[in-house]
C-alpha positions, 0 to 999 in steps of 0.5 A: 511525506513522499509515497508509494502505494500499489493498489493491487496485488495479484488477487482482487480478494486481497485489494483494499477498495479503490474508493478508500484509496481515493481518500487516502490519497486526499488525506495525504495531499492535504498534508504540506507537500503530499507527493504520491507515487502509484505502482503496478503493472500495465495491465492495472495502468488505466484502473490507476489512472481513477485514482490519479485523474483530476488530482494535481499534476506533479504531486500524484504520478501513475507508474503502472507498467513503466518501470521495471524491478530495478526502477521500482527499487529506486521508487521505493527506497526514495519514499518515506512509506510505502502502502499496499496490499499483500502483494509483492510489493508489500513484501520487497519494501519489507525486506529493503528494510523500508517503512511500509504498511501492509492492508491485509485481507482475511484470505490468509493469517497475516502471522504466517504471510505477512512481510516482514521488516523492522518498520512493517506495520500490517493492518488486518481485522479478522471478522467472524467469516475469517480466514476465507478462501476469498471466492464470492465473498458474503460480506461485502469485504468487511476484512477490507473495508472496515480497515479505514483510510485515516487508519492506514494514514496513522499506520503510515506515520507509525511505520515511518517512525520504526524506520531507522534513521541509519536507513532511511533513503537506502535499501536494507 
């Protein structure tokens, strides 16, 4: 399984915990031939290094700050699935018709702000405190921490099945 992960959005209140991403990466790597490309901005490079450190060289790559938009598009189109928070990358991948998993915080309603596409799976929880403004969460970001790495991996498998064989490997 070839996976692109974009672990950051433009708002930390919408970001799934890095510890969860780390556990997800381990789950993917335990699959035969799993490969993960992590993408983000140059300012996110050091944080993404935390996700690559100690992992098999050649199977986990930190592309943060290394790619322009056309290279990001090419990288996304090479993937079996794209996993991201509610972010520009999730919307971009969905718009391309790619298998996409969007981890969605309770700061927004996914029915209004979620990515749309033929192979999008959005994971969200709606604790009693939602929707929120995402400012000084008093509940430990329960809307995100309640989503497990195993759930995200199952959602990735489902998104891959949703993707049309005719569009696999091509931008829509």
